C-alpha positions as CSV (number, residue, x, y, z in Angstrom):
1,M,41.7,-26.4,25.2
2,K,43.0,-27.8,21.9
3,I,42.9,-31.2,20.2
4,D,45.2,-32.3,17.5
5,L,43.7,-34.8,15.1
6,N,44.7,-36.7,12.0
7,E,42.6,-37.1,8.9
8,K,41.3,-40.5,10.0
9,Q,40.3,-39.3,13.4
10,I,38.4,-36.3,11.9
11,Q,36.6,-38.7,9.6
12,I,35.5,-40.8,12.6
13,L,34.3,-37.7,14.5
14,E,32.3,-36.4,11.5
15,V,30.6,-39.8,11.1
16,A,29.9,-40.0,14.9
17,E,28.4,-36.5,14.9
18,T,26.0,-37.4,12.1
19,L,24.9,-40.6,13.8
20,F,24.7,-39.1,17.3
21,A,22.5,-36.3,15.9
22,E,20.2,-38.7,14.1
23,K,20.0,-41.6,16.6
24,G,21.2,-40.1,19.8
25,F,24.2,-41.1,21.9
26,D,22.6,-44.1,23.4
27,G,21.1,-45.2,20.1
28,T,24.4,-45.2,18.3
29,S,27.0,-48.0,18.9
30,I,30.7,-48.1,18.1
31,R,29.8,-50.7,15.6
32,D,27.4,-48.3,13.8
33,I,30.2,-45.7,13.6
34,S,32.8,-48.1,12.3
35,K,30.4,-49.5,9.7
36,E,29.5,-46.0,8.4
37,A,33.1,-44.8,8.5
38,K,34.2,-48.0,6.8
39,I,36.9,-48.7,9.4
40,N,37.3,-51.5,12.0
41,I,36.1,-51.1,15.6
42,A,39.7,-51.6,17.0
43,M,40.8,-48.4,15.3
44,I,38.1,-46.3,17.0
45,S,39.1,-47.9,20.3
46,Y,42.8,-47.2,19.6
47,Y,42.1,-43.5,18.8
48,F,39.5,-42.6,21.4
49,G,39.3,-45.5,23.9
50,S,35.5,-45.5,24.4
51,K,32.3,-44.0,23.0
52,E,32.2,-41.5,25.9
53,K,35.8,-40.3,25.1
54,L,34.9,-40.1,21.4
55,L,32.0,-37.8,22.2
56,E,34.2,-35.7,24.5
57,S,36.7,-35.3,21.6
58,L,33.9,-34.4,19.3
59,I,32.7,-31.6,21.6
60,I,36.2,-30.2,21.9
61,F,36.8,-30.5,18.1
62,K,33.6,-28.8,17.1
63,T,33.5,-26.0,19.8
64,S,37.2,-25.0,20.4
65,G,37.4,-23.1,17.1
66,L,35.1,-20.4,18.5
67,K,37.6,-19.9,21.4
68,M,40.4,-19.2,18.9
69,Q,38.2,-16.8,16.9
70,L,37.3,-14.9,20.1
71,E,40.9,-14.6,21.2
72,L,41.8,-13.1,17.8
73,L,38.8,-10.7,18.1
74,L,40.1,-9.4,21.5
75,E,43.3,-8.3,19.7
76,E,41.5,-6.4,16.9
77,N,41.6,-2.7,16.9
78,L,37.9,-2.2,17.1
79,E,35.6,-0.2,19.4
80,P,33.6,-2.2,21.9
81,V,30.3,-2.0,20.0
82,A,32.0,-3.3,16.9
83,K,33.6,-6.1,18.8
84,I,30.3,-7.1,20.3
85,N,28.7,-7.1,16.8
86,K,31.5,-9.2,15.4
87,L,31.3,-11.6,18.4
88,I,27.6,-12.1,17.7
89,E,28.4,-12.8,14.0
90,L,31.0,-15.4,15.1
91,Y,28.6,-17.1,17.5
92,I,25.7,-17.3,15.0
93,N,27.9,-18.4,12.1
94,R,29.7,-21.1,14.2
95,I,26.5,-22.6,15.6
96,N,24.6,-22.4,12.3
97,C,27.5,-24.3,10.6
98,N,27.7,-26.9,13.4
99,R,24.0,-27.6,14.1
100,G,24.6,-31.3,14.6
101,I,26.9,-31.0,17.6
102,Y,24.6,-28.5,19.3
103,R,21.6,-30.7,18.7
104,I,23.5,-33.5,20.5
105,L,24.6,-31.2,23.3
106,H,21.0,-29.9,23.7
107,F,19.7,-33.4,24.1
108,E,22.5,-34.5,26.5
109,L,22.1,-31.4,28.6
110,S,18.3,-31.9,28.8
111,S,18.4,-35.6,29.6
112,K,21.3,-35.3,32.1
113,K,21.9,-39.0,31.5
114,H,25.6,-38.6,30.7
115,E,27.3,-36.0,32.8
116,F,30.8,-37.4,32.2
117,H,31.4,-35.1,29.2
118,L,29.4,-32.1,30.2
119,E,32.2,-30.6,32.3
120,T,34.3,-30.4,29.1
121,F,31.6,-28.3,27.4
122,A,31.2,-26.2,30.6
123,E,34.9,-25.4,30.6
124,I,34.7,-24.3,27.0
125,K,31.8,-22.0,27.8
126,R,33.6,-20.5,30.8
127,V,36.6,-19.6,28.6
128,N,34.3,-18.1,25.9
129,L,32.4,-16.1,28.6
130,R,35.7,-14.7,29.8
131,S,36.3,-13.2,26.3
132,L,32.8,-11.7,26.3
133,E,33.5,-10.2,29.8
134,L,36.8,-8.6,28.6
135,I,35.0,-6.9,25.7
136,I,32.2,-5.6,28.0
137,N,34.7,-4.5,30.6
138,E,36.5,-2.5,27.9
139,G,33.2,-0.9,26.9
140,Q,32.4,-0.1,30.5
141,A,35.8,1.5,31.1
142,K,35.3,3.7,28.1
143,G,31.9,4.8,29.3
144,V,30.1,3.1,26.4
145,F,28.4,0.2,28.1
146,R,26.2,0.2,31.2
147,K,27.7,-0.8,34.5
148,D,24.7,-2.9,35.6
149,V,25.0,-5.4,32.7
150,I,24.5,-9.1,33.8
151,V,27.2,-10.5,31.6
152,P,26.4,-14.2,32.0
153,L,22.9,-13.6,30.5
154,I,24.2,-12.0,27.3
155,T,25.2,-15.4,25.7
156,P,21.9,-17.1,26.4
157,T,20.1,-14.0,25.0
158,I,22.1,-14.5,21.8
159,L,21.8,-18.2,21.6
160,G,18.2,-18.4,22.8
161,T,17.0,-16.2,20.0
162,F,18.9,-18.3,17.4
163,F,17.7,-21.7,18.8
164,H,14.1,-20.5,19.0
165,F,14.3,-19.5,15.4
166,Q,15.9,-22.9,14.5
167,M,13.5,-25.0,16.5
168,N,10.6,-23.3,14.8
169,K,12.1,-23.5,11.3
170,P,8.9,-24.6,9.4
171,F,6.9,-21.8,11.0
172,F,9.4,-19.1,10.1
173,E,10.0,-20.5,6.6
174,E,6.3,-20.0,5.9
175,L,6.0,-16.7,7.8
176,L,9.0,-15.1,6.2
177,D,8.7,-16.8,2.8
178,L,12.0,-18.6,3.1
179,K,11.3,-21.2,0.4
180,T,14.8,-22.6,0.0
181,E,17.6,-23.6,2.4
182,E,19.8,-20.8,0.8
183,L,17.1,-18.2,1.6
184,Y,16.8,-19.5,5.2
185,N,20.6,-19.4,5.8
186,N,20.9,-16.0,4.3
187,Y,18.2,-14.7,6.6
188,I,20.1,-16.1,9.6
189,Q,23.3,-14.5,8.5
190,N,21.8,-11.2,7.8
191,D,18.4,-10.3,9.2
192,L,18.4,-12.5,12.3
193,T,22.0,-11.6,13.1
194,K,21.3,-7.9,12.8
195,H,18.2,-8.3,15.0
196,I,20.3,-10.0,17.7
197,Q,23.0,-7.3,17.4
198,Q,20.4,-4.6,17.9
199,T,18.9,-6.4,20.9
200,I,22.3,-6.8,22.6
201,K,23.2,-3.2,21.9
202,A,20.0,-2.1,23.5
203,L,20.9,-4.1,26.6
204,L,24.4,-2.7,26.8
205,I,24.1,1.0,25.8
206,Y,22.9,3.8,28.1
207,E,19.5,5.1,27.2
208,N,19.5,8.7,25.9
């Protein structure tokens, strides 16, 4: 799934993401978005049609990049374990750089008030899961990965660890002495990512 956008549309989506993350979907009006983006309401309606369609476009815009990265990863000449490690890096980096949209999605998925755009996100997840399945299948065919892996649970294991860390940010900042945002992000990119890679490897590899 791909979406082609011009510079003005991207500007609108970036503003909408900030406001939806801060005030919620219901708490944000098209007028709020137009005022913050310094454009008229008619332009938003022209480009997106409605607030619901705008959110759907935002979800696709912010999450479809991972799909392309995974497709490129599948073509790389790497062993299955290296591919899984790189997949985890891609997931963590993508989500950490797009916290706003995932905050919005978490709220929408939890509230179940607006199911009109959730199928769009579900389809993206299904496509990404297929990439993960192909990597694991390759590892199983080579005798590297276990045959009894529950593939659909791998992604929530990766993301669940990240989101728990993120949702308890003040606690971990104090516990791990992460005094600046730079230290916090470096910890995610290095230590947390490595921990998740080790966890997933333990789930996939046969015990000696």
